[in-house]
Wavefront OBJ file of the C-alpha trace (Angstrom):
o trace
v 90.629 106.069 91.176
v 94.006 107.322 89.566
v 97.226 106.450 91.262
v 100.189 108.429 90.864
v 103.407 106.268 91.124
v 105.566 110.067 92.216
v 104.459 109.472 95.947
v 103.327 107.353 98.225
v 99.022 107.062 98.318
v 97.538 107.776 102.148
v 95.937 106.086 104.489
v 92.960 108.152 103.900
v 92.821 107.401 100.436
v 92.781 103.999 101.317
v 90.145 103.816 103.745
v 87.846 105.610 101.278
v 88.587 103.449 98.746
v 88.190 100.068 100.642
v 85.260 101.547 102.023
v 83.973 102.171 98.806
v 84.697 98.667 98.109
v 82.686 97.725 101.281
v 79.469 99.316 100.269
v 79.393 99.054 96.686
v 80.225 95.196 96.431
v 78.771 94.236 99.743
v 82.345 92.974 100.706
v 83.535 92.415 104.732
v 86.955 94.440 105.568
v 88.439 90.841 104.920
v 87.361 90.831 101.391
v 87.848 94.254 100.476
v 91.220 93.771 101.327
v 91.985 90.897 99.039
v 89.743 92.776 96.175
v 91.924 95.807 96.739
v 95.800 93.109 96.992
v 93.918 91.389 93.151
v 92.620 94.224 91.626
v 94.824 97.424 92.762
v 97.962 95.854 93.752
v 97.828 93.401 91.058
v 99.215 90.527 93.429
v 102.152 92.370 94.197
v 102.152 94.329 97.506
v 105.353 95.906 96.018
v 103.562 97.644 93.084
v 103.566 101.153 94.580
v 106.147 100.881 97.243
v 106.607 99.921 100.607
v 105.265 103.193 101.887
v 101.914 102.858 99.998
v 101.719 99.576 101.481
v 102.169 100.149 105.162
v 99.548 102.920 104.329
v 97.209 100.206 102.822
v 97.695 98.302 105.726
v 97.256 100.947 108.787
v 94.141 101.847 106.260
v 92.607 98.438 107.195
v 94.245 98.113 111.082
v 91.632 101.297 111.309
v 88.503 100.476 109.725
v 88.789 96.711 111.700
v 89.188 99.284 115.206
v 86.144 101.523 114.025
v 83.907 98.160 112.790
v 85.200 96.376 116.394
v 84.291 99.824 118.444
v 81.202 99.774 116.382
v 80.374 95.890 117.352
v 82.157 96.434 120.989
v 84.830 93.377 120.601
l 1 2 3 4 5 6 7 8 9 10 11 12 13 14 15 16 17 18 19 20 21 22 23 24 25 26 27 28 29 30 31 32 33 34 35 36 37 38 39 40 41 42 43 44 45 46 47 48 49 50 51 52 53 54 55 56 57 58 59 60 61 62 63 64 65 66 67 68 69 70 71 72 73
């Protein structure tokens, strides 16, 4: 996926990205989060700015909630 440095990436972008990682690598959400932090953000949460990081965190929370709802937490 190509990243445009001019604007913040959306929550929907990260939901799609994380789901792709989870499905293709058979990762848990925790593993996908760690992979994304290392590979996408290169270990630097400020790499694409605070707005993009916030959208990443929102995507993780939404996926967590969806998975919890499906599993009846």
